N, C-alpha and C positions, 0 to 999 in steps of 0.2 A: 349530535343534536340533543338539546336539552328537552327532556320529556316530563320531568318531575320537579316540582318545587317543594322543598322541605324547610319548614320553619323550626329552628332550634332555639328554645327559650333560654333565658339566662341562668336557670337552675337545672339545666340538662347538659352540663358540660362533661359528657362522657362519650367516648368514641364508639361505644357499644350501645348507644341509646337506640331504643326500638324503632324510632322514625327513620334511621339510616340503615337499618339492618337489611341485607340482601339487595341493596340498590347498587346500581352501576354508577361510579363517580362521573363517568363520561357523559351520562344522560341525566345527571341530577344537579340542580342548583340549590345550594343551601342559603337561606336567608337568616341573618342574625341582626338584631336591631336594639339599640339603646333608646328607649322611648320615655318621654316625660310622664305619660300616664302611669307607667309602672314605677318610675323613680320617685313620684311625688304623691301617690295616693295616701301615704302617711309620711310624716317628716323624717325620713330615714336618717340614721346616723351617717355622718359624712364618711367615716371609715368604712362602713358597710357599702356605701355607694362606690367608693374606690375599689373595694374588694371585688364586687360583682362586675363592674365594668372592665377592670383590668383582667380578671379571670376570663371574661368573655372574649376579650381581644386576644389573649394568649391562646385560647382554645381555637379561635378562628385561624390563627397562624398555624396551629398544629394540624387542623383539618386541611389547610392548603398544602402543607408539607406532605400530607398523606395522599395527595392527589385529588382532593375535592375542590369544586368550584364554589366559592363563598362570596356572596354579596353581604357586606358588613356596613351598617348604617350607624355612625356615631351620633351621640346626643347633640353635638354642636354642628352637625351637618345642616346647612341652611335649608336643604330640601326635606329634612326630616319632618314627617307629619305629626309626630308626637304620640302616636298610638300604634299598637300592633295592627289594628284594623287598617289604618292608613298605609302602613308599610307593606302589608300583604297586597293591598290594592295597587300600590306603586310598583311592586315587584312584578305583578301580573301585567301592568301596563308596559313595563320594560321588556318582559320576556314572552309575552303572549299569555293567553288565558290557560295557564298550566294547572293541572290538578295539584292540590296542596296536600301534604302529608305532615303530620305533627304528632309527637308523643303527648299523651294526655297531660293537661295542666295540673299543677300541684294545688292550686287554689280554686275554690268554687266560683269566685267572681270571674276569673279568667276562663274557666271551663264554660261558663254561660256565654261569654263573648265568642269563643271558638265554635260553639254549636251553631252559631248563626252564619258561619262562613260557608259559602257554596263550594261545591266540588272539593270537599275536604274530607280526608280520611284521618280519624283520630285513633291512634293505636295505643294500647295500654302501656303504662309505665311499669316495666317489670324489674326495676332496680331494687325493689323491696322483696322481703321474704314472703309477704302475704298480700294478696290482692284485696281491694275493697269487698269483693264478693266473698272471699274467704272469711273476712271478719263478720259480715252479715250472717253467713251460715253459722258461725260460732255464736253470735250474740243473740239472734232472734229466739224468743221463747224463754230466755233466762230472766229470772226475777231480779237478779242483781248482776251487774258486770264488775268483775274484779280482774285486774291485770294479771294477778298471780296465776290464775287458771288458764288464761290465754297464753301466758308465758310458758307454762308447762307443756301445753299443746305444741308450741313452737319449738321447744327443746326436743320433744319427741320427733317432730317432723324433720328437723334439721340434723339431729344427732350431736349438736353442740353440747359439750360437757356431759355427755351421756355414756353409760356403759350398758349396752343393750337397751332395755326399757327403763333403766334406773338412772338417776342422776349421779354423777361422780361425787364422791365425798359423802354419799348417803343422805343428802337432803337437797331440796330445790333452792333454798334461799339462805344466804349467809348474812343477811342484812343486820342481824343482831351484833355481828362482829365489826360492823362498819360505821360505828357511831362514836369514835374516839376523838377527843379534842386534840389539836396539834399544839406543840410548843415550839418556841423559837430556836431551840437548840437542835432541831432536826435539820438534816442536810436536805435542801430542796433545790432541784434543778429548775431551769426555766424552759418553756417551750422554745424551740429554735426560732430565730428571727431571720427573715429574708429581706435584705435591703431592696428597695424599689429600683427596678431597671428603667430603661428609657421609656418603655411603654407605660409602666405604672406612673412614672413621673409626669407624663403627658396627661394621664387620667386625673392625677392629683390636681394639676393646674386647672383642668376642666371643671372638676367638682368644686374647687374653690371659687371659680367664677360663677357657676350655675347655682350653687347652693350655699351662699355665704352665711346665711342665717340659720342653717340647720344645726341641730344638736350634734355635739361630739367633736372630739379632736381628730384631725387627720394624722398629724405627726406625733410620735414616730409611726410610720406605716410599716408593718412587719409581717403581715399575713402572707402565706404561700398563695400564689396565683396560678400555679401550674400543677398538673398531676404529679410530676416527679417531686416537686418540693413538698406537696401535701403528703406524699408517701414517706418522704424523709422525716417530716414532722411526726407522723404516726410511729414510724420505726423508733425514733428517739424516745417517744413516750413509753413504748413497750420495753425498751432497754433500760430506761432510767427512772421511770416514775410509776409504772403499772403495779409493781410489787407492793407499793404502799398506797395505791389509789383506794382500794377497798376500805382499809382501816380508817383513813382520814378523809373520806369523800364528803362527809358532812361538816368538816371543820372549817373555821374561818379565823383568819389572823389579819389584823389591820396592817395594810401595806404589802401583804403577801397575796398577790392577786390570783395566783394559779395553783399554789400548793402542789398536789400530785395529780391534778386533773389533766386530761388529754388535750383539751382545747382543739378538738377536731370536728365539732358538730357543724361548723360553717363549711368545712370541706366535704363532709358527708352530704349535707343538704343541698349543695350546689352541684354535686356530681364529680368532684375531684377525687373522692375516695369511694371505694366500693364497700358497702356494709358487709357483704359476704366475705370478702377478703379480710376485712378488719376483724370480724368475729373469728374467722378461722385462725388468724395469727394469734389471737389471745388464747383460744382453745389450745393451740399448739404450744404456746409458752407455758401454759399450766402443765400439759402432759409431759413436757420436757423438764419439768421441775424448776423453771426459771421464776415462776410467780406462785404465790399461794392461792388456794381455791377461793377464798373470800374476795380476793382482788379480781380474779378472772370471772367469777360468777357475777360480781357486782357490776363489772363493765359490760359483760354480755347481756345482762338483764336490761341495761339502759338501751342497748341497740336492738336486740332481738325481741325483747319484751316491750318496754315502754314506748320506744319510737314507733314500732309497728302498731301497737295498741292504740295510740292516740291518732295515728293516721286513719286506721280503720274506723274509729269512732267519729272522726271528722266527716268522712264521706258518708257514713251511715246517717248522721243527724243533721247535716246541713240541708238547707240554709238556716233553719230555725235555731240551731244551736248557738249561733253568734249573738242572738238577742236574749238568751236565757238570763233570768235575774231572780232566782228563787227566793233570795233574802230581801228583795226590794231595796237594794242599795242604790242611792241616787246622788251621793255627794260628789262634787267635781274633783278631779285629780288635783292634789295640792301642787303649787308651783315648785316646791323643793324637789319634786321628782325630776325636774329639768335643771335646777340650779344647784342642788346639794346644800342650799342655805337652810339648815336646820341644826338645832342643838342635839338632836339624837345622833350620837356618834356612829351607830351601826348603819342607819339610813344614809347619813352623809357619806360614809366610806363607800357604801355600795353604789350610790349614785355617782360619786366622783370616779370610781373605777369604771363604771359603765360609760361615762363621758369620755374617759381616756382610752379605753380599750374596745368598746362595743362588745364587752364580755363581762359576765358574772356567772359563777357556777350555780348549780341548781338550788343549793340551800340558801345562798344569798338572794336568789329570786323568790323562792318559796317562803322562807321563814323570816326574811327581813322586809324587802319591799312589798312582796305579796301579802305577808302576814299583816303588815300595817294597814294596807289598803282594805283587807277583809275586816279587820277590827274596826276601822274607822267608817265603814259603810260606803266606800268609794264605788261609784258606778262601774260595774265590771266591764262594760263596753269601753270606757275610758282607760281602764287598766290594760285591757287587751290591746288597744291601739298604741299605748305607750310601749309595752313589751315588743310589739311588732316593729315599732320604729327604731328602737335603740340597740338591738342586739344583732350582730352580724350573722348569727345562725337562725334568725327568726323568719320563718315562712308560715303562712297562716295555718296550713294543715297540721303543723306540729305545735305552733305557739298557741293557737286559739283553744284547743282542748286543755292544754296545760294551764291556761289562765282561767277560762270559764269553769272547767271542771275541777282541776286539782287545786289551783291557788285560791280561787274566789268562791268555790262551792256554789256557783250560780246555777248549776244544773240540778241542784237539790240532792246530790248524792249519787247520780248516775255513774260517775267516774270514780269518785273517792268515797271511802267508807266513813269519813268524818271531815268536818272542816279542819283545815290545817292552820289552826290558831295556836298561839303560845304567848305566854307572858315574857317579861324580860329574863326570867330565870333560865329559859331555854337558850336564849342568845348568850347569856353570861356563861353558861355551861359549855357551849360549843365555840366560843370565840373569846378574844380579848378586847372586844370593842368597848365593853362596859367600864373597863379600868380607866379609860380616858374620857368618859362621858360626864357631862355636868349633872346628869340626872342620877338619882340613887336607885339602883336596880333592886334594892331590898324594900323600897317603899311602894305602897299601893295607892296612896292618895297624898294630896298636897302639891304645892308648886314645884317641889324638887323631886317628886316621885317619877320613876320611869313611866313614860306615856304608855308603853306596852302593857304595863301592869293594870292601870286603871281602865284602859280600853279593853283589855282581855276580859275583865270581870263585867264590864258594861256590856260587852258582846254576849256573854253568857246570860246576863239578865234580860237583854232585849229579845233573845231568841230561845229562851229556856223551854218554851212549850214545844218547839221543834226539836231542840237538842236533847230533851229528855227521852225522846224516842230513838235516839242513836246510842247503841250500847257503849261505844267508846267515849261518849260525852256525858254519860249519866253521873259519873263520880264528880265531874266539875260542876254540874248543875246542883247536885246534892250539897257540895261544898259551898256554893254560893248561897243557897237557901238556909244553910246552917250558920251563916255569919250574922252578927247582931245588926239590927236595923240601922243603928247609928253609923256603923262602919259601911253598910251598903250605901247609905245616903252620901257619905263622904267620898267613897269611890266613884259613884255615879256623878257627883258634882265635879270632881276632878276630870273625869272623862269628858263631860260636857264642856268644860273650860278648854280642854285641848281641841275638841271638835270646833268650837266657836272661833278658835284662834287660827285655824288652818287657812293659809294664804292661797287662794285659788285664782288670783288675778295676775300676779307678776310672772313674767318669763314663761308663760304657757304657749304651746304651739297649737 
């Protein structure tokens, strides 16, 4: 007899999810549903939609094979209500007024919906190293929040890359060793590709019918959609790319989409990989001498430090955090964020890659597309919605703080110690994009000058009163004020011409 209804969300694809723990499969009915409300609240990349729906269907099959009873509602089911509210109600109509159990949602919007459901037990999501309450306990009362100190606490708590109470290698952070530009003569492997099976092919056809105008290429679809394949992808990274990940993690090469990156965030964030197992494997690889400390530490800092930190910040500061706009940026998102139709080679390359793969690594996001948006004064809410839509690993709890706090400085420095702005010189140093660009990366003004240069100095000028109070920006402010007035006028005129030319009408979603 069925006594319990359990809703499993599309980013909870883990057999050890807290909502299922200690339940009897014979007395439990699991509900999984592909619903329009979740698929369309932003115009998700079509490859992301295929990934999520196919992974959900494969997970439902795995649950059934393990003895669970699963009611699965596909997006194209004629009876589908289009919302989780509606599907919970329909399940209760079918099965009787059963008590509902669900693991806490990852997004504030959905958590608010779930709180309205009657006879519902919401259990904590313990797939993370730290709970939201842990973060609040650490954060409250601090004058400044800095990830580095949270990360050190987490290292001590977990023992990862630790010898007693001290970090292995004698220091906490090896980031200074992880800023090398890459060259094309380096041997680079590619993440493994998993050809779509019959289930995934059915999902592809459904997404093509249901979302014909959404951003992004579906083919070739190559993401893992099962736990076994996701673990295979991670194991391949550890064996073949992790050793060089640290050194080249900030590098960019035109046409080299992945370099030495793991490309596993989408698997972690949907539940196909366990972050504890992932970090333990990297710790072990270092201790066994397979990878250098800067690679292991750089990777673990991303998972144990940054990923946990932004999640804690998200739940601590929502819902107001989503609308923060400390710099008063209001310009609409340019159309080339969707079309890649821009003469800026770096932006065009990153947007094309995003369209093709639903993926770009953190420096492409932070220092190319994010940097341009910050320099140009794009509305941070629009930037947030774009990032949420276009990347396969984007869920609001991780994407929103990265955008509002790290990328756009919209929280005024709560998360980041400085605005992450840079001129074309940084992009030229860390990539080869500039060599094929029509703009001159050495010029600060004029029709052929790199837009990042004039916009960078215009940004410094516009916000100099705020920036001079930030220690890491004081030199740039001083440099600006030391320039001749005639050069300042030329730079700002060039910047204004760029801003006036931004196309915000065509090909926007």
